[in-house]
All heavy atoms as TSV, in Angstrom:
chain	resi	resn	atom	element	x	y	z
A	1	TYR	N	N	4.235	-8.802	-2.142
A	1	TYR	CA	C	3.191	-9.514	-2.735
A	1	TYR	C	C	2.514	-10.451	-1.665
A	1	TYR	O	O	3.250	-11.229	-1.071
A	1	TYR	CB	C	3.741	-10.483	-3.887
A	1	TYR	CG	C	2.778	-11.331	-4.491
A	1	TYR	CD1	C	1.816	-10.815	-5.349
A	1	TYR	CD2	C	2.753	-12.694	-4.238
A	1	TYR	CE1	C	0.833	-11.680	-5.932
A	1	TYR	CE2	C	1.812	-13.528	-4.807
A	1	TYR	CZ	C	0.924	-13.074	-5.587
A	1	TYR	OH	O	-0.002	-13.809	-6.205
A	2	GLY	N	N	1.303	-10.307	-1.436
A	2	GLY	CA	C	0.577	-11.062	-0.429
A	2	GLY	C	C	0.049	-12.419	-0.865
A	2	GLY	O	O	-0.243	-13.204	0.006
A	3	GLY	N	N	0.117	-12.763	-2.164
A	3	GLY	CA	C	-0.386	-14.080	-2.572
A	3	GLY	C	C	-1.756	-14.332	-2.141
A	3	GLY	O	O	-2.136	-15.575	-1.985
A	4	GLY	N	N	-2.570	-13.391	-1.989
A	4	GLY	CA	C	-4.074	-13.642	-1.678
A	4	GLY	C	C	-4.308	-13.752	-0.137
A	4	GLY	O	O	-5.335	-14.081	0.292
A	5	SER	N	N	-3.253	-13.566	0.604
A	5	SER	CA	C	-3.420	-13.634	2.062
A	5	SER	C	C	-2.990	-12.391	2.714
A	5	SER	O	O	-2.368	-11.528	2.167
A	5	SER	CB	C	-2.549	-14.861	2.647
A	5	SER	OG	O	-1.229	-14.532	2.431
A	6	GLU	N	N	-3.402	-12.276	3.939
A	6	GLU	CA	C	-3.168	-11.055	4.745
A	6	GLU	C	C	-1.676	-11.065	5.196
A	6	GLU	O	O	-1.089	-12.076	5.558
A	6	GLU	CB	C	-3.981	-11.071	5.990
A	6	GLU	CG	C	-4.121	-9.752	6.636
A	6	GLU	CD	C	-5.251	-9.748	7.691
A	6	GLU	OE1	O	-6.359	-9.951	7.321
A	6	GLU	OE2	O	-4.870	-9.538	8.864
A	7	PHE	N	N	-1.015	-9.885	5.185
A	7	PHE	CA	C	0.284	-9.767	5.707
A	7	PHE	C	C	0.473	-8.435	6.357
A	7	PHE	O	O	-0.272	-7.549	6.020
A	7	PHE	CB	C	1.342	-10.088	4.596
A	7	PHE	CG	C	1.388	-8.994	3.448
A	7	PHE	CD1	C	2.335	-7.976	3.468
A	7	PHE	CD2	C	0.477	-9.115	2.345
A	7	PHE	CE1	C	2.287	-7.050	2.479
A	7	PHE	CE2	C	0.500	-8.146	1.424
A	7	PHE	CZ	C	1.443	-7.120	1.446
A	8	THR	N	N	1.480	-8.329	7.174
A	8	THR	CA	C	1.773	-7.065	7.899
A	8	THR	C	C	3.243	-6.782	7.979
A	8	THR	O	O	4.083	-7.596	7.754
A	8	THR	CB	C	1.252	-7.231	9.332
A	8	THR	OG1	O	2.031	-8.245	10.070
A	8	THR	CG2	C	-0.202	-7.492	9.507
A	9	TYR	N	N	3.520	-5.485	8.184
A	9	TYR	CA	C	4.849	-5.065	8.479
A	9	TYR	C	C	4.779	-4.334	9.848
A	9	TYR	O	O	3.820	-3.658	10.156
A	9	TYR	CB	C	5.260	-3.920	7.453
A	9	TYR	CG	C	5.562	-4.469	6.097
A	9	TYR	CD1	C	4.565	-4.265	5.104
A	9	TYR	CD2	C	6.669	-5.137	5.793
A	9	TYR	CE1	C	4.831	-4.731	3.785
A	9	TYR	CE2	C	6.943	-5.584	4.475
A	9	TYR	CZ	C	6.029	-5.396	3.552
A	9	TYR	OH	O	6.302	-5.866	2.289
A	10	THR	N	N	5.760	-4.554	10.604
A	10	THR	CA	C	5.888	-3.910	11.984
A	10	THR	C	C	7.174	-3.294	12.202
A	10	THR	O	O	8.256	-3.817	11.781
A	10	THR	CB	C	5.766	-5.083	13.082
A	10	THR	OG1	O	4.559	-5.818	12.860
A	10	THR	CG2	C	5.755	-4.488	14.438
A	11	PHE	N	N	7.116	-2.034	12.598
A	11	PHE	CA	C	8.301	-1.184	12.881
A	11	PHE	C	C	8.367	-1.068	14.430
A	11	PHE	O	O	7.486	-0.599	15.057
A	11	PHE	CB	C	8.204	0.175	12.253
A	11	PHE	CG	C	7.976	0.117	10.750
A	11	PHE	CD1	C	6.764	0.199	10.202
A	11	PHE	CD2	C	9.043	0.007	9.860
A	11	PHE	CE1	C	6.570	0.167	8.795
A	11	PHE	CE2	C	8.912	-0.054	8.516
A	11	PHE	CZ	C	7.641	-0.003	7.999
A	12	SER	N	N	9.554	-1.503	14.886
A	12	SER	CA	C	9.725	-1.421	16.333
A	12	SER	C	C	10.731	-0.252	16.710
A	12	SER	O	O	11.338	0.276	15.820
A	12	SER	CB	C	10.280	-2.735	16.887
A	12	SER	OG	O	11.501	-3.028	16.186
A	13	ASN	N	N	10.712	0.019	17.938
A	13	ASN	CA	C	11.672	1.072	18.507
A	13	ASN	C	C	11.360	2.469	17.928
A	13	ASN	O	O	12.309	3.237	17.792
A	13	ASN	CB	C	13.060	0.658	18.255
A	13	ASN	CG	C	13.438	-0.609	18.976
A	13	ASN	OD1	O	12.898	-0.888	20.131
A	13	ASN	ND2	N	14.277	-1.443	18.366
A	14	LEU	N	N	10.124	2.741	17.594
A	14	LEU	CA	C	9.823	4.105	17.142
A	14	LEU	C	C	9.539	4.981	18.333
A	14	LEU	O	O	8.910	4.518	19.303
A	14	LEU	CB	C	8.609	4.123	16.248
A	14	LEU	CG	C	8.794	3.334	14.851
A	14	LEU	CD1	C	7.502	3.374	14.118
A	14	LEU	CD2	C	9.934	3.868	14.102
A	15	ASP	N	N	9.889	6.203	18.254
A	15	ASP	CA	C	9.632	7.230	19.287
A	15	ASP	C	C	8.159	7.674	19.193
A	15	ASP	O	O	7.867	8.414	18.216
A	15	ASP	CB	C	10.657	8.319	19.146
A	15	ASP	CG	C	10.531	9.339	20.316
A	15	ASP	OD1	O	9.482	9.398	21.012
A	15	ASP	OD2	O	11.554	10.092	20.509
A	16	ALA	N	N	7.361	7.363	20.161
A	16	ALA	CA	C	5.946	7.696	20.134
A	16	ALA	C	C	5.714	9.211	20.181
A	16	ALA	O	O	4.570	9.666	19.880
A	16	ALA	CB	C	5.225	6.994	21.227
A	17	THR	N	N	6.691	9.977	20.552
A	17	THR	CA	C	6.524	11.370	20.596
A	17	THR	C	C	6.819	12.127	19.295
A	17	THR	O	O	6.575	13.318	19.149
A	17	THR	CB	C	7.446	12.019	21.692
A	17	THR	OG1	O	8.789	11.931	21.367
A	17	THR	CG2	C	7.136	11.387	23.012
A	18	LYS	N	N	7.296	11.356	18.338
A	18	LYS	CA	C	7.605	11.977	17.007
A	18	LYS	C	C	6.640	11.545	15.933
A	18	LYS	O	O	5.975	10.500	16.089
A	18	LYS	CB	C	8.976	11.464	16.556
A	18	LYS	CG	C	10.093	11.940	17.479
A	18	LYS	CD	C	11.443	11.464	16.870
A	18	LYS	CE	C	12.581	12.021	17.778
A	18	LYS	NZ	N	13.867	11.618	17.248
A	19	ALA	N	N	6.553	12.419	14.918
A	19	ALA	CA	C	5.669	12.071	13.784
A	19	ALA	C	C	6.551	11.433	12.627
A	19	ALA	O	O	7.676	11.852	12.480
A	19	ALA	CB	C	5.041	13.338	13.232
A	20	TYR	N	N	5.996	10.503	12.007
A	20	TYR	CA	C	6.738	9.804	10.915
A	20	TYR	C	C	5.902	9.877	9.633
A	20	TYR	O	O	4.675	9.971	9.668
A	20	TYR	CB	C	6.980	8.288	11.354
A	20	TYR	CG	C	7.882	8.133	12.445
A	20	TYR	CD1	C	7.340	8.070	13.757
A	20	TYR	CD2	C	9.271	8.111	12.329
A	20	TYR	CE1	C	8.232	7.922	14.885
A	20	TYR	CE2	C	10.094	7.889	13.365
A	20	TYR	CZ	C	9.567	7.782	14.667
A	20	TYR	OH	O	10.419	7.658	15.685
A	21	THR	N	N	6.703	9.699	8.554
A	21	THR	CA	C	6.043	9.640	7.222
A	21	THR	C	C	6.377	8.230	6.636
A	21	THR	O	O	7.515	7.801	6.653
A	21	THR	CB	C	6.541	10.785	6.320
A	21	THR	OG1	O	6.247	11.989	6.862
A	21	THR	CG2	C	5.946	10.676	4.936
A	22	LEU	N	N	5.357	7.631	6.147
A	22	LEU	CA	C	5.496	6.338	5.532
A	22	LEU	C	C	5.323	6.478	4.083
A	22	LEU	O	O	4.265	7.008	3.576
A	22	LEU	CB	C	4.396	5.330	6.113
A	22	LEU	CG	C	4.483	3.968	5.560
A	22	LEU	CD1	C	5.735	3.207	5.989
A	22	LEU	CD2	C	3.233	3.108	6.088
A	23	ARG	N	N	6.281	5.983	3.305
A	23	ARG	CA	C	6.115	5.964	1.841
A	23	ARG	C	C	6.040	4.544	1.376
A	23	ARG	O	O	6.967	3.699	1.567
A	23	ARG	CB	C	7.325	6.620	1.218
A	23	ARG	CG	C	7.352	8.133	1.400
A	23	ARG	CD	C	8.535	8.843	0.719
A	23	ARG	NE	N	8.582	10.248	1.011
A	23	ARG	CZ	C	9.088	10.776	2.207
A	23	ARG	NH1	N	9.636	9.925	3.053
A	23	ARG	NH2	N	9.057	12.068	2.377
A	24	LEU	N	N	4.899	4.196	0.752
A	24	LEU	CA	C	4.655	2.884	0.247
A	24	LEU	C	C	4.798	2.942	-1.257
A	24	LEU	O	O	4.211	3.696	-1.954
A	24	LEU	CB	C	3.236	2.448	0.614
A	24	LEU	CG	C	2.891	2.328	2.081
A	24	LEU	CD1	C	1.465	2.042	2.251
A	24	LEU	CD2	C	3.754	1.218	2.724
A	25	HIS	N	N	5.686	2.090	-1.770
A	25	HIS	CA	C	6.074	1.926	-3.213
A	25	HIS	C	C	5.259	0.759	-3.764
A	25	HIS	O	O	5.458	-0.392	-3.251
A	25	HIS	CB	C	7.498	1.811	-3.404
A	25	HIS	CG	C	8.215	3.025	-2.968
A	25	HIS	ND1	N	8.898	3.817	-3.858
A	25	HIS	CD2	C	8.492	3.471	-1.754
A	25	HIS	CE1	C	9.447	4.886	-3.139
A	25	HIS	NE2	N	9.213	4.667	-1.858
A	26	PHE	N	N	4.588	0.875	-4.847
A	26	PHE	CA	C	3.772	-0.223	-5.466
A	26	PHE	C	C	4.049	-0.288	-6.902
A	26	PHE	O	O	4.331	0.716	-7.578
A	26	PHE	CB	C	2.273	0.092	-5.245
A	26	PHE	CG	C	1.734	0.197	-3.852
A	26	PHE	CD1	C	1.588	1.416	-3.331
A	26	PHE	CD2	C	1.384	-0.883	-3.138
A	26	PHE	CE1	C	1.097	1.597	-2.029
A	26	PHE	CE2	C	0.846	-0.799	-1.870
A	26	PHE	CZ	C	0.727	0.479	-1.308
A	27	VAL	N	N	3.955	-1.510	-7.478
A	27	VAL	CA	C	3.900	-1.651	-8.972
A	27	VAL	C	C	3.131	-2.989	-9.155
A	27	VAL	O	O	3.261	-3.915	-8.409
A	27	VAL	CB	C	5.317	-1.766	-9.582
A	27	VAL	CG1	C	6.103	-2.971	-9.037
A	27	VAL	CG2	C	5.212	-1.740	-11.061
A	28	GLU	N	N	2.277	-2.977	-10.146
A	28	GLU	CA	C	1.443	-4.134	-10.497
A	28	GLU	C	C	2.011	-4.666	-11.847
A	28	GLU	O	O	1.903	-3.999	-12.813
A	28	GLU	CB	C	0.020	-3.792	-10.600
A	28	GLU	CG	C	-0.903	-4.903	-11.066
A	28	GLU	CD	C	-0.829	-6.100	-10.175
A	28	GLU	OE1	O	-1.342	-5.994	-9.043
A	28	GLU	OE2	O	-0.200	-7.115	-10.500
A	29	GLY	N	N	2.570	-5.821	-11.851
A	29	GLY	CA	C	3.098	-6.393	-13.077
A	29	GLY	C	C	2.270	-7.558	-13.604
A	29	GLY	O	O	2.623	-8.087	-14.667
A	30	GLU	N	N	1.255	-7.964	-12.967
A	30	GLU	CA	C	0.528	-9.197	-13.288
A	30	GLU	C	C	-0.923	-8.911	-13.692
A	30	GLU	O	O	-1.429	-9.505	-14.673
A	30	GLU	CB	C	0.564	-10.241	-12.118
A	30	GLU	CG	C	0.156	-11.610	-12.480
A	30	GLU	CD	C	0.390	-12.564	-11.349
A	30	GLU	OE1	O	1.385	-12.345	-10.592
A	30	GLU	OE2	O	-0.301	-13.486	-11.285
A	31	TRP	N	N	-1.688	-8.166	-12.959
A	31	TRP	CA	C	-3.028	-7.970	-13.153
A	31	TRP	C	C	-3.406	-6.628	-13.745
A	31	TRP	O	O	-2.715	-5.616	-13.519
A	31	TRP	CB	C	-3.793	-8.042	-11.792
A	31	TRP	CG	C	-3.517	-9.348	-11.134
A	31	TRP	CD1	C	-2.614	-9.661	-10.234
A	31	TRP	CD2	C	-4.218	-10.589	-11.390
A	31	TRP	NE1	N	-2.614	-11.001	-9.840
A	31	TRP	CE2	C	-3.628	-11.672	-10.579
A	31	TRP	CE3	C	-5.252	-11.014	-12.142
A	31	TRP	CZ2	C	-4.040	-12.947	-10.488
A	31	TRP	CZ3	C	-5.720	-12.336	-12.135
A	31	TRP	CH2	C	-5.106	-13.302	-11.332
A	32	GLY	N	N	-4.500	-6.533	-14.387
A	32	GLY	CA	C	-4.999	-5.336	-15.046
A	32	GLY	C	C	-5.873	-4.466	-14.097
A	32	GLY	O	O	-6.116	-4.926	-12.974
A	33	PRO	N	N	-6.289	-3.359	-14.590
A	33	PRO	CA	C	-7.135	-2.520	-13.650
A	33	PRO	C	C	-8.455	-3.248	-13.247
A	33	PRO	O	O	-9.057	-3.936	-14.060
A	33	PRO	CB	C	-7.508	-1.378	-14.619
A	33	PRO	CG	C	-6.444	-1.309	-15.617
A	33	PRO	CD	C	-6.037	-2.693	-15.877
A	34	GLY	N	N	-8.732	-3.102	-12.004
A	34	GLY	CA	C	-9.896	-3.720	-11.531
A	34	GLY	C	C	-9.749	-5.144	-11.047
A	34	GLY	O	O	-10.735	-5.760	-10.530
A	35	GLN	N	N	-8.626	-5.762	-11.336
A	35	GLN	CA	C	-8.442	-7.195	-11.037
A	35	GLN	C	C	-7.903	-7.491	-9.638
A	35	GLN	O	O	-8.058	-8.573	-9.258
A	35	GLN	CB	C	-7.593	-7.817	-12.165
A	35	GLN	CG	C	-8.245	-7.866	-13.480
A	35	GLN	CD	C	-7.401	-8.554	-14.467
A	35	GLN	OE1	O	-6.324	-8.214	-14.687
A	35	GLN	NE2	N	-8.005	-9.569	-15.139
A	36	ARG	N	N	-7.177	-6.512	-9.129
A	36	ARG	CA	C	-6.636	-6.715	-7.722
A	36	ARG	C	C	-6.802	-5.433	-6.958
A	36	ARG	O	O	-6.222	-4.441	-7.240
A	36	ARG	CB	C	-5.139	-7.119	-7.785
A	36	ARG	CG	C	-4.560	-7.513	-6.409
A	36	ARG	CD	C	-3.214	-7.831	-6.261
A	36	ARG	NE	N	-2.364	-8.153	-7.326
A	36	ARG	CZ	C	-1.569	-9.136	-7.497
A	36	ARG	NH1	N	-1.493	-10.012	-6.564
A	36	ARG	NH2	N	-0.792	-9.215	-8.529
A	37	LEU	N	N	-7.667	-5.534	-5.973
A	37	LEU	CA	C	-7.970	-4.402	-5.053
A	37	LEU	C	C	-7.712	-4.862	-3.645
A	37	LEU	O	O	-7.937	-5.934	-3.257
A	37	LEU	CB	C	-9.377	-4.066	-5.221
A	37	LEU	CG	C	-9.832	-3.623	-6.674
A	37	LEU	CD1	C	-11.200	-4.126	-6.929
A	37	LEU	CD2	C	-9.728	-2.180	-6.879
A	38	PHE	N	N	-7.215	-3.919	-2.787
A	38	PHE	CA	C	-6.896	-4.276	-1.467
A	38	PHE	C	C	-6.967	-3.001	-0.627
A	38	PHE	O	O	-6.948	-1.873	-1.084
A	38	PHE	CB	C	-5.562	-4.955	-1.348
A	38	PHE	CG	C	-4.438	-4.135	-1.836
A	38	PHE	CD1	C	-3.699	-3.373	-1.008
A	38	PHE	CD2	C	-4.029	-4.287	-3.155
A	38	PHE	CE1	C	-2.608	-2.603	-1.520
A	38	PHE	CE2	C	-2.884	-3.557	-3.632
A	38	PHE	CZ	C	-2.230	-2.722	-2.748
A	39	HIS	N	N	-7.065	-3.212	0.737
A	39	HIS	CA	C	-7.075	-2.134	1.690
A	39	HIS	C	C	-5.656	-2.074	2.333
A	39	HIS	O	O	-4.977	-3.147	2.450
A	39	HIS	CB	C	-8.111	-2.433	2.774
A	39	HIS	CG	C	-9.493	-2.646	2.330
A	39	HIS	ND1	N	-10.137	-1.818	1.453
A	39	HIS	CD2	C	-10.330	-3.730	2.488
A	39	HIS	CE1	C	-11.311	-2.286	1.170
A	39	HIS	NE2	N	-11.481	-3.450	1.804
A	40	VAL	N	N	-5.303	-0.887	2.732
A	40	VAL	CA	C	-4.096	-0.685	3.526
A	40	VAL	C	C	-4.512	-0.061	4.880
A	40	VAL	O	O	-5.223	0.963	4.855
A	40	VAL	CB	C	-3.107	0.203	2.804
A	40	VAL	CG1	C	-1.873	0.526	3.664
A	40	VAL	CG2	C	-2.626	-0.465	1.516
A	41	PHE	N	N	-4.010	-0.640	5.910
A	41	PHE	CA	C	-4.324	-0.096	7.270
A	41	PHE	C	C	-2.984	0.398	7.894
A	41	PHE	O	O	-1.948	-0.239	7.704
A	41	PHE	CB	C	-4.906	-1.233	8.130
A	41	PHE	CG	C	-6.206	-1.646	7.806
A	41	PHE	CD1	C	-6.442	-2.612	6.842
A	41	PHE	CD2	C	-7.363	-1.107	8.458
A	41	PHE	CE1	C	-7.732	-3.006	6.382
A	41	PHE	CE2	C	-8.609	-1.484	8.074
A	41	PHE	CZ	C	-8.790	-2.486	7.071
A	42	LEU	N	N	-3.123	1.527	8.551
A	42	LEU	CA	C	-2.000	2.041	9.386
A	42	LEU	C	C	-2.443	2.323	10.754
A	42	LEU	O	O	-3.390	3.072	10.986
A	42	LEU	CB	C	-1.515	3.375	8.674
A	42	LEU	CG	C	-0.369	4.085	9.183
A	42	LEU	CD1	C	0.963	3.243	9.227
A	42	LEU	CD2	C	-0.077	5.331	8.344
A	43	ASN	N	N	-1.767	1.692	11.621
A	43	ASN	CA	C	-2.105	1.827	13.089
A	43	ASN	C	C	-3.588	1.447	13.258
A	43	ASN	O	O	-4.311	2.168	14.080
A	43	ASN	CB	C	-1.762	3.192	13.652
A	43	ASN	CG	C	-0.301	3.412	13.776
A	43	ASN	OD1	O	0.461	2.475	13.884
A	43	ASN	ND2	N	0.081	4.649	13.561
A	44	GLY	N	N	-4.107	0.534	12.652
A	44	GLY	CA	C	-5.445	0.063	12.827
A	44	GLY	C	C	-6.548	0.800	12.045
A	44	GLY	O	O	-7.761	0.464	12.074
A	45	GLN	N	N	-6.080	1.868	11.324
A	45	GLN	CA	C	-7.096	2.658	10.551
A	45	GLN	C	C	-6.829	2.428	9.086
A	45	GLN	O	O	-5.745	2.465	8.551
A	45	GLN	CB	C	-6.927	4.168	10.842
A	45	GLN	CG	C	-7.293	4.495	12.243
A	45	GLN	CD	C	-7.275	6.031	12.452
A	45	GLN	OE1	O	-6.615	6.864	11.772
A	45	GLN	NE2	N	-8.001	6.490	13.484
A	46	ARG	N	N	-7.953	2.289	8.343
A	46	ARG	CA	C	-7.914	2.116	6.944
A	46	ARG	C	C	-7.477	3.423	6.255
A	46	ARG	O	O	-8.244	4.472	6.297
A	46	ARG	CB	C	-9.215	1.653	6.301
A	46	ARG	CG	C	-9.134	1.183	4.860
A	46	ARG	CD	C	-10.429	0.761	4.328
A	46	ARG	NE	N	-10.871	-0.466	5.043
A	46	ARG	CZ	C	-12.071	-1.021	4.846
A	46	ARG	NH1	N	-12.899	-0.489	4.015
A	46	ARG	NH2	N	-12.379	-2.145	5.500
A	47	VAL	N	N	-6.400	3.413	5.519
A	47	VAL	CA	C	-5.810	4.661	4.910
A	47	VAL	C	C	-5.959	4.574	3.393
A	47	VAL	O	O	-5.885	5.658	2.678
A	47	VAL	CB	C	-4.378	4.976	5.395
A	47	VAL	CG1	C	-4.388	5.329	6.809
A	47	VAL	CG2	C	-3.455	3.768	5.070
A	48	LEU	N	N	-6.003	3.411	2.829
A	48	LEU	CA	C	-6.271	3.207	1.439
A	48	LEU	C	C	-7.455	2.123	1.306
A	48	LEU	O	O	-7.284	1.063	1.841
A	48	LEU	CB	C	-5.056	2.705	0.638
A	48	LEU	CG	C	-3.843	3.589	0.625
A	48	LEU	CD1	C	-2.648	3.007	-0.091
A	48	LEU	CD2	C	-4.180	4.923	-0.092
A	49	GLU	N	N	-8.478	2.493	0.638
A	49	GLU	CA	C	-9.644	1.557	0.501
A	49	GLU	C	C	-9.758	1.051	-0.958
A	49	GLU	O	O	-9.800	1.916	-1.869
A	49	GLU	CB	C	-10.840	2.229	1.022
A	49	GLU	CG	C	-12.054	1.390	0.951
A	49	GLU	CD	C	-13.279	1.979	1.688
A	49	GLU	OE1	O	-13.184	3.026	2.343
A	49	GLU	OE2	O	-14.377	1.421	1.512
A	50	ARG	N	N	-9.879	-0.162	-1.164
A	50	ARG	CA	C	-9.997	-0.863	-2.469
A	50	ARG	C	C	-8.971	-0.274	-3.373
A	50	ARG	O	O	-9.248	0.175	-4.487
A	50	ARG	CB	C	-11.425	-0.610	-2.934
A	50	ARG	CG	C	-12.489	-1.383	-2.053
A	50	ARG	CD	C	-13.899	-1.274	-2.618
A	50	ARG	NE	N	-14.045	-1.493	-4.097
A	50	ARG	CZ	C	-14.082	-2.708	-4.669
A	50	ARG	NH1	N	-14.068	-3.780	-4.050
A	50	ARG	NH2	N	-14.275	-2.733	-6.044
A	51	PHE	N	N	-7.737	-0.224	-3.018
A	51	PHE	CA	C	-6.610	0.351	-3.753
A	51	PHE	C	C	-6.277	-0.516	-4.911
A	51	PHE	O	O	-6.106	-1.748	-4.790
A	51	PHE	CB	C	-5.376	0.515	-2.768
A	51	PHE	CG	C	-4.266	1.247	-3.473
A	51	PHE	CD1	C	-4.470	2.580	-3.817
A	51	PHE	CD2	C	-3.030	0.674	-3.622
A	51	PHE	CE1	C	-3.404	3.339	-4.395
A	51	PHE	CE2	C	-1.984	1.380	-4.197
A	51	PHE	CZ	C	-2.156	2.691	-4.560
A	52	ASP	N	N	-6.288	0.078	-6.107
A	52	ASP	CA	C	-6.013	-0.639	-7.344
A	52	ASP	C	C	-4.775	0.089	-7.957
A	52	ASP	O	O	-4.790	1.030	-8.505
A	52	ASP	CB	C	-7.217	-0.413	-8.206
A	52	ASP	CG	C	-7.125	-1.121	-9.584
A	52	ASP	OD1	O	-5.980	-1.544	-9.975
A	52	ASP	OD2	O	-8.197	-1.327	-10.207
A	53	VAL	N	N	-3.612	-0.655	-7.704
A	53	VAL	CA	C	-2.341	-0.141	-8.095
A	53	VAL	C	C	-2.308	0.119	-9.635
A	53	VAL	O	O	-1.847	1.187	-10.067
A	53	VAL	CB	C	-1.220	-1.085	-7.701
A	53	VAL	CG1	C	0.146	-0.585	-8.262
A	53	VAL	CG2	C	-1.120	-1.266	-6.209
A	54	CYS	N	N	-2.805	-0.843	-10.397
A	54	CYS	CA	C	-2.753	-0.709	-11.895
A	54	CYS	C	C	-3.527	0.497	-12.294
A	54	CYS	O	O	-3.089	1.259	-13.180
A	54	CYS	CB	C	-3.185	-1.991	-12.493
A	54	CYS	SG	S	-2.920	-2.095	-14.257
A	55	ALA	N	N	-4.728	0.655	-11.816
A	55	ALA	CA	C	-5.583	1.794	-12.206
A	55	ALA	C	C	-4.938	3.122	-11.794
A	55	ALA	O	O	-4.978	4.063	-12.489
A	55	ALA	CB	C	-7.002	1.608	-11.729
A	56	GLU	N	N	-4.490	3.109	-10.464
A	56	GLU	CA	C	-3.970	4.411	-9.979
A	56	GLU	C	C	-2.681	4.800	-10.744
A	56	GLU	O	O	-2.475	5.990	-10.886
A	56	GLU	CB	C	-3.687	4.268	-8.476
A	56	GLU	CG	C	-4.916	4.119	-7.605
A	56	GLU	CD	C	-5.659	5.441	-7.357
A	56	GLU	OE1	O	-5.025	6.455	-7.371
A	56	GLU	OE2	O	-6.850	5.341	-7.397
A	57	ALA	N	N	-1.879	3.812	-11.056
A	57	ALA	CA	C	-0.640	4.197	-11.767
A	57	ALA	C	C	-0.757	4.476	-13.276
A	57	ALA	O	O	0.063	5.018	-13.870
A	57	ALA	CB	C	0.401	3.045	-11.553
A	58	GLY	N	N	-1.852	3.963	-13.823
A	58	GLY	CA	C	-2.076	4.168	-15.241
A	58	GLY	C	C	-1.703	2.992	-16.120
A	58	GLY	O	O	-1.541	3.140	-17.349
A	59	GLY	N	N	-1.523	1.855	-15.517
A	59	GLY	CA	C	-1.128	0.615	-16.249
A	59	GLY	C	C	-0.229	-0.273	-15.586
A	59	GLY	O	O	0.372	0.033	-14.511
A	60	LYS	N	N	-0.011	-1.545	-16.081
A	60	LYS	CA	C	0.833	-2.510	-15.534
A	60	LYS	C	C	2.335	-2.025	-15.693
A	60	LYS	O	O	2.643	-1.444	-16.702
A	60	LYS	CB	C	0.701	-3.827	-16.369
A	60	LYS	CG	C	-0.391	-4.709	-15.941
A	60	LYS	CD	C	-0.252	-5.999	-16.500
A	60	LYS	CE	C	-1.444	-6.426	-17.388
A	60	LYS	NZ	N	-1.323	-7.826	-17.865
A	61	GLY	N	N	3.027	-2.369	-14.652
A	61	GLY	CA	C	4.544	-2.138	-14.728
A	61	GLY	C	C	4.899	-0.652	-14.477
A	61	GLY	O	O	6.038	-0.275	-14.546
A	62	ILE	N	N	3.955	0.146	-14.089
A	62	ILE	CA	C	4.206	1.553	-13.749
A	62	ILE	C	C	4.198	1.710	-12.188
A	62	ILE	O	O	3.156	1.330	-11.583
A	62	ILE	CB	C	3.162	2.521	-14.413
A	62	ILE	CG1	C	3.118	2.275	-15.878
A	62	ILE	CG2	C	3.450	4.008	-14.023
A	62	ILE	CD1	C	1.996	2.968	-16.519
A	63	ALA	N	N	5.266	2.214	-11.665
A	63	ALA	CA	C	5.302	2.391	-10.261
A	63	ALA	C	C	4.577	3.603	-9.735
A	63	ALA	O	O	4.367	4.580	-10.471
A	63	ALA	CB	C	6.848	2.459	-9.858
A	64	ILE	N	N	4.096	3.414	-8.501
A	64	ILE	CA	C	3.360	4.522	-7.901
A	64	ILE	C	C	3.698	4.572	-6.372
A	64	ILE	O	O	4.080	3.550	-5.784
A	64	ILE	CB	C	1.906	4.349	-8.066
A	64	ILE	CG1	C	1.103	5.547	-7.569
A	64	ILE	CG2	C	1.322	3.015	-7.401
A	64	ILE	CD1	C	-0.420	5.477	-7.828
A	65	VAL	N	N	3.755	5.772	-5.819
A	65	VAL	CA	C	4.160	5.890	-4.386
A	65	VAL	C	C	2.983	6.615	-3.700
A	65	VAL	O	O	2.431	7.568	-4.166
A	65	VAL	CB	C	5.482	6.756	-4.245
A	65	VAL	CG1	C	5.714	6.975	-2.708
A	65	VAL	CG2	C	6.610	6.094	-4.932
A	66	ARG	N	N	2.636	6.041	-2.546
A	66	ARG	CA	C	1.646	6.773	-1.690
A	66	ARG	C	C	2.414	7.150	-0.399
A	66	ARG	O	O	3.052	6.328	0.204
A	66	ARG	CB	C	0.461	5.823	-1.413
A	66	ARG	CG	C	-0.500	5.626	-2.510
A	66	ARG	CD	C	-1.194	6.913	-2.819
A	66	ARG	NE	N	-2.065	6.802	-3.907
A	66	ARG	CZ	C	-1.864	7.275	-5.170
A	66	ARG	NH1	N	-0.774	7.974	-5.359
A	66	ARG	NH2	N	-2.784	7.173	-6.128
A	67	THR	N	N	2.218	8.381	-0.025
A	67	THR	CA	C	2.855	8.962	1.192
A	67	THR	C	C	1.799	9.099	2.237
A	67	THR	O	O	0.759	9.861	2.003
A	67	THR	CB	C	3.639	10.209	0.861
A	67	THR	OG1	O	4.515	9.964	-0.202
A	67	THR	CG2	C	4.286	10.781	2.070
A	68	LEU	N	N	2.001	8.553	3.435
A	68	LEU	CA	C	1.040	8.624	4.506
A	68	LEU	C	C	1.698	9.107	5.735
A	68	LEU	O	O	2.849	8.711	6.096
A	68	LEU	CB	C	0.505	7.224	4.768
A	68	LEU	CG	C	-0.163	6.488	3.563
A	68	LEU	CD1	C	-0.357	5.048	3.885
A	68	LEU	CD2	C	-1.436	7.196	3.221
A	69	PRO	N	N	0.981	10.125	6.539
A	69	PRO	CA	C	1.673	10.588	7.700
A	69	PRO	C	C	1.461	9.577	8.769
A	69	PRO	O	O	0.596	8.747	8.777
A	69	PRO	CB	C	0.757	11.854	7.964
A	69	PRO	CG	C	-0.527	11.575	7.273
A	69	PRO	CD	C	-0.203	10.804	6.174
């Protein structure tokens, strides 16, 4: 939960010669569709734009997973 501010995750000691898969797990328990949208960046590139967890999952309290290479 970002609380309206920007936040980051950093993974260290990764082998740059290998490919990794990132699985992001989301659930929206507070806001309805269209009320909280955000971007997700991976290595400086926007991979999810105006992401709306509630709309994508089909409602509040429903988990959703996005898998990114």
